[in-house]
Every structure is written in C-alpha cells, then in structure tokens.
N, C-alpha and C positions, 0 to 999 in steps of 0.2 A: 302412479298418482296415490297420494295418501287416502285412507278410507274416509277421512273427513271430506276432502276435496271431491270425491265421488258422491258424497251425501248432500253436499252444498256446492252443487255444480252451477254457480253463478259467475258472472263476469262482470267487470267494470272497465270503461275506458275513461281516460282523462285527456283533454287536449290542454296543455300547458302553455300558456301565452304571454306570461309575465315573468320578469326576472329580478324584481326587487326583493329585497329581505322579506318584506311583509307579505308579498304574493308568491314567495317561494314556499312558504309553510303549508297553506291549504292543500295543494296537490300531494306534496309528500307525506303529510300527516293522514289524509283520506287513503292515500294508496297503501301506505304501509298497515294501517289500520285494517283495510279491507283483505290485504294479503295475509295478515295475521289471522283473519277470521276465515281462510281458505276460500277466499273469492280470488279468481283469477283476474290480475290487474295488467292493463296496458296503459301506459303513458305516452302520449305523443307530445314531443317538444317542439314547437315552431315559433317563429319570429322571436320576440324577446324574451320568450321562455327557454329558447334553445341554449343561451350561455349557462344555464344551470347543469348542463352535462359537460362543461368545460373542465379540464383537469384542475385547473387553479381557479376557485371562486373568489371574486371580489364584490360581494353583496352590499348593496347600500339600500338605505330606506329613503324613500322620496316623499317628503311632507307636503310638498306643494300640491295643492288641489285636493287635499285629503282633510276635510274638516272633521271628520269623525276622530281623527288620530289625537287622543288626548292622553297625555303622558303623567304618571304620577310624580308631582313636584310640590314640595313644601306643604305637604298634607293634604294636597287636593289634586285634581285631575284639571290640568291646563293644556289648552289646545293652542296650536301655533298659526297665527294669522298668516295668510299666503304672502304677504310683504315680507314677513320675517324669513320665510322659506326661500325667497328669492335672493337671500344675501349669500355671497360666496362663503362656502365652509359650513353651512348650516345643517345640509344633508349630511355631511361627514360626521359632524358632531352628534346629530340625532341618530345615525346609524351605530356609532360608538356606544352611546347611552343605551340603545335598545339591545345591542349585543351584550352588553354588561349586565342588563336587567335580566335578560334570558339566561345567561350563564348564572347568575345569582340565584335565579328560581329553579335551576336544574333543567331548563328546557333543552332538549337536544338540538344540536346545531344542524344546519342544513347539510353539511358534510355527512354527519352522522345519520341522518335521515336517509340522505342519498346512498350511503353504504348499505343501511338496512334494507333499502329497495332492492339493491343487488343481491344480498344475502336471501331475501324473501323471493327471489326469482320473478320480479315484477318486470314484464317486457318493456323496456325503455327505448322508444324510436325516435331518432333524430330527423327532422324533416330535411330531406335532401335538397329540396329547393331553397330553403333557408340557409343551410350550410353553403350552397352555392352563392347566393345572394349576399351573404355577410363574409364570403370568402375565408370560412373555417375549413380546416382540413380535418380528416379523421383522426390524426395523430394529436390533434387539440383536445379530443373528447376522452372521457373515461372509457376504460374497458367495459365489455359486457353489454354495449349498446347495439342497436340495430340501425340501418338507414333505411328511409322509406318516405313515401310521399303521400298525398291526399288519398290516392286509391287504397294504400296500405291501411291508413287510419279507416276509412269507410268500410273496408272489409272486416275490421276488428268491430267498429262501431255497430254495424249492421246485425252482429251477432250478440251484442253485449247487453245485459240486463240493466245495467246502469251506465248513463254517458254523462259525463261532467264537462263543462267548459270552464276553465279558471285562467 
C-alpha cells in the first residue's frame, strides 16, 4: 500500500445501475477521480449497469423522458420533445452527435475510463444474479472483474466511507 493510501485510508462504493451513454459517465468519472486521490473504490454493476462491463460496448443515449437534455444547436441550447424522441432513429442520431461532441471536446470515452479504472485497481464486481438473469457468460465480460452478489456489495458498503447509487 502506498504511503498516500495509508494516510488517506478512505473507501468508496458505487452501485452502477444504468448503462446508457449519459449514465455511464458519472460512476466512472467519480470512481477514477476517487481512486486517483488514493481512495479505495469498489464499483458494483447490476441490472442495466452490468453491460458496461461487456467486452464490446454499444452505448446509446436515451433522450426519451429526459427534459433536462439540452443540446447546443444553432447558437442556443435546444431540448428534444418526448414525441420527437419516440421517432425511430432519433436515439441513434442523438448518440452519434453526443459522442462526436465529446470527442471534439477531448472528453475521455467510456472505454478509456473503464481502462483507467482497471489501471487504478478499482474493484469492479459484476452482479452474479444479473449475469444469470440476462444470460451473460463470464467470457462476455472484460478481464479483471469479480463476480458477486448483494451480500458481496453489502460487505463492502458497510465498511465504506462513501456510498453512491448511480
């Protein structure tokens, strides 16, 4: 354990429950930031957050039901009415636009943040029950993750200084 880790013996657990492009960023940004600050981080991926551990990511943005999503267009910020979001292909177009904007602004991709999580030795736990429910196999997932259930998470969370549900 590094000298800084001994001095800052704090820990954080994050339950990751959502897997859309916009919801994938908060747990990875907060997790990697905390780990870079020598905080021990555990991320527990369950239900729709579990696909963030798949070998191949296919992240999309869901604008439906998200009235706060305003995109910079034509010199202003425009929101998308729910009726427009329901049209086939709109989510794909919004996802492509968001990924392009992030790339142009130099924002790290989820793949890069996930790789940084591995490099920073964040404990990433895939929920075994969710794996079974959605019929994922261990070989579908990235290397370096653990399998566990609610009891595994509770053991970590009960000892953590910071617990987040995202």
